[in-house]
Phi, psi and omega in degrees: 000316182293325177299322178295318179298316180297320180293320177297318178297319179297319178296319181295318179294325178295319178295319178298319179297321178293323179294316179298316180298319180293320179297320178295320178298316180296317179299316179297319180295319178297320178297320180293319179296317179297319179294319177298320179296315180299322178294320177296319179297320179295321179295322178294319179295322179296323179295323178293320181286346180302333179291335181280344177134156183294322183295310181295319180296318179296315181294318181296316181297318180294320180294318180293318179297320178295316179295316179298317179298317179297318179292321177297315179299317179296314180297316180295318180296318179295312180297318180295318180296316180296316180292322178297316180297314180295319180297315180298319178297315181289324177296321178295317178295321179295322178295320177298315180294323179296318176298317178296320178296320179296320178298318181293320179296317179295320178296318180295320180295320177297319179298317180296318179299317179298318180292322179295333177277328184282326184301313179299322179295320178295317179295319179295319177296320178297320177295318179297318177297320180295319179294315179299317179297319181295317180296317178297315180297318181295319179297316179296318180297322178295318179296319178293321179297318178296317177298317179294325177296315179296316179297323179293319177298318180295318180294319177298315180297318178299315179294329181278338182277157179266087180233155179203175178265132178236099177060042177086001179241161179275128177239146181224150173270118187275141175277107185292335181276350182285151181278148176277131179278177186293344179267356177098006180274148180237146181295146176273145181291145180293149179288138178281141181300139179271147183262000000 
């Protein structure tokens, strides 16, 4: 935001400098028009004095020309001094604004460099989290698959065994020829096929 404000201020100062330059041009043009008018007026006066004689007309013309030249020189010197002073002041302000703009540009470039260095680290951290999440999910899915496999084996064995409910309890027809395992369990007889 501040960089935008500085750019706006720089643009405003540049416009002000252009307005001052235009005003100086207009002032110089008015002075030139005034001088041309004064010169025309002097020429008309010289024509009137021409009737009095060549000598008086020549001296008067020379005196008027010297005065006009002195006034022109004074007006040009005054206008030039004022315009030079105004231009120098505005040029100094433009240099200050240019320095401020350069500082802001350098700060923005530094900020961009920091972000460009941080973004890969953030992406890498996100990838690591995704991999860790995937590994955790895969481990959980494997444990559930193993549990489902065991439950499926148990369900298949239950379906193959000859078991039923007897008064709210599970009853099984025991295979008398089956061996007793070390925990004392004996195999259940297989279910006879239903017709």
